[in-house]
C-alpha positions in Angstrom: 130.9 141.6 143.5 130.5 138.1 144.1 128.9 136.9 140.4 125.8 135.8 141.9 122.8 136.8 140.9 119.3 136.0 140.4 118.9 133.1 137.5 116.2 133.7 135.0 113.5 131.6 135.4 112.9 129.3 132.5 109.7 129.8 130.5 107.7 126.3 130.5 108.2 124.5 127.6 105.5 124.5 125.4 104.5 121.1 124.1 105.6 120.4 120.1 103.7 117.5 118.6 105.6 114.7 116.6 103.9 115.7 113.1 105.3 119.2 113.5 108.8 117.9 114.6 108.7 115.7 111.6 107.5 118.7 109.4 104.3 116.4 108.0 100.7 116.8 108.3 99.2 113.7 109.2 98.9 113.2 113.0 101.6 110.7 114.1 100.4 110.3 117.7 97.0 109.3 116.3 98.7 106.4 113.9 101.4 105.3 116.5 97.8 104.5 118.9 96.2 102.8 116.0 99.3 100.9 115.5 99.6 100.0 119.1 95.7 98.9 119.7 95.9 97.0 116.3 98.0 94.5 117.9 100.0 94.4 114.8 103.3 93.8 116.7 104.0 93.4 120.6 106.2 96.6 120.2 105.7 99.4 118.4 108.5 102.0 117.9 108.1 105.8 117.8 109.9 105.8 114.6 107.3 103.4 112.8 104.8 105.9 113.2 106.4 109.0 111.8 107.5 106.7 108.7 103.7 105.3 108.4 102.4 108.9 108.5 104.8 110.0 106.0 104.1 107.6 103.4 100.6 108.1 103.9 101.1 111.9 103.4 103.2 111.3 100.1 100.7 108.9 98.7 97.7 111.1 99.4 99.7 113.9 98.2 100.2 112.5 94.8 96.9 110.9 94.5 95.4 114.6 95.3 97.8 115.8 92.3 96.8 113.7 89.9 93.1 113.9 90.4 93.4 117.8 90.6 94.9 117.7 86.9 92.3 115.2 85.8 89.5 117.6 87.2 91.4 120.5 85.3 91.6 118.8 82.5 87.6 118.3 82.5 87.1 121.5 83.1 85.8 121.1 86.8 86.6 122.8 90.2 85.6 119.7 92.3 87.9 116.6 92.5 85.0 113.7 92.0 85.4 110.2 92.4 85.8 110.0 88.9 88.7 112.1 88.4 90.5 109.9 91.6 90.0 106.9 89.5 91.4 108.5 86.2 94.1 109.5 88.2 94.9 106.1 89.6 94.5 104.3 86.4 96.6 106.5 84.1 99.2 106.2 86.6 101.7 103.1 86.3 102.9 102.7 89.7 99.5 103.5 91.4 97.6 101.4 89.6 100.1 98.8 90.8 99.5 99.5 93.8 95.7 99.7 93.6 95.0 96.9 91.3 92.6 95.0 93.4 90.6 98.4 94.5 87.3 99.5 93.4 86.3 103.4 93.4 82.9 104.1 94.1 81.2 105.9 91.7 84.3 106.3 89.8 82.9 104.4 86.5 85.1 102.6 83.9 88.2 103.6 82.1 87.1 104.5 78.5 88.3 102.1 76.0 87.0 100.4 72.5 89.0 97.7 71.1 90.1 98.2 67.5 88.2 95.0 66.4 85.0 97.0 66.9 86.0 100.2 65.2 84.7 100.7 61.7 87.2 99.6 59.0 88.3 102.1 57.1 87.5 101.5 53.2 89.4 103.5 50.4 86.6 105.1 48.1 86.6 107.6 45.3 87.6 111.3 46.7 84.3 112.9 46.4 82.8 110.0 48.4 84.9 109.7 51.0 83.9 112.7 53.0 80.3 111.0 53.5 82.0 107.7 54.3 83.9 109.5 57.1 80.9 111.0 58.6 79.0 107.7 58.8 82.3 106.1 60.4 82.1 109.0 62.7 78.4 108.7 63.5 78.9 105.1 64.1 81.8 105.3 66.6 79.7 108.0 68.6 76.8 105.2 68.5 79.5 103.0 70.2 80.5 105.1 72.8 77.0 106.0 73.9 76.3 102.0 74.1 79.6 102.0 76.2 
């Protein structure tokens, strides 16, 4: 026996996307193309697109997780722009990152300055419950105006 036999024919390798190689969901190829076509630099390396995709995916994941928590707190199934705004504004780091950003249909963060709230006055014990009811009504009227 000469030890020579037919060699196994290698199977053609199927192409593997750079996103799946990097184990990320965002499209690395598309971001690489946009970086090249955007003329941000003369040359753009392959690692730049992977890094950029991973950073964008992380930010989106973080915002969607916090917005999902906000929608669950409001007993809603869908994430709305309001939930995204609440998530971003209540998180310290995301708030500093998105300081100058306006989210359409997001509304505002509920906030009443302490000087606008009614003063607590000490009254006899039997009349205090009526005062509390009046101050609560005033508080809700102020909230409606906002």
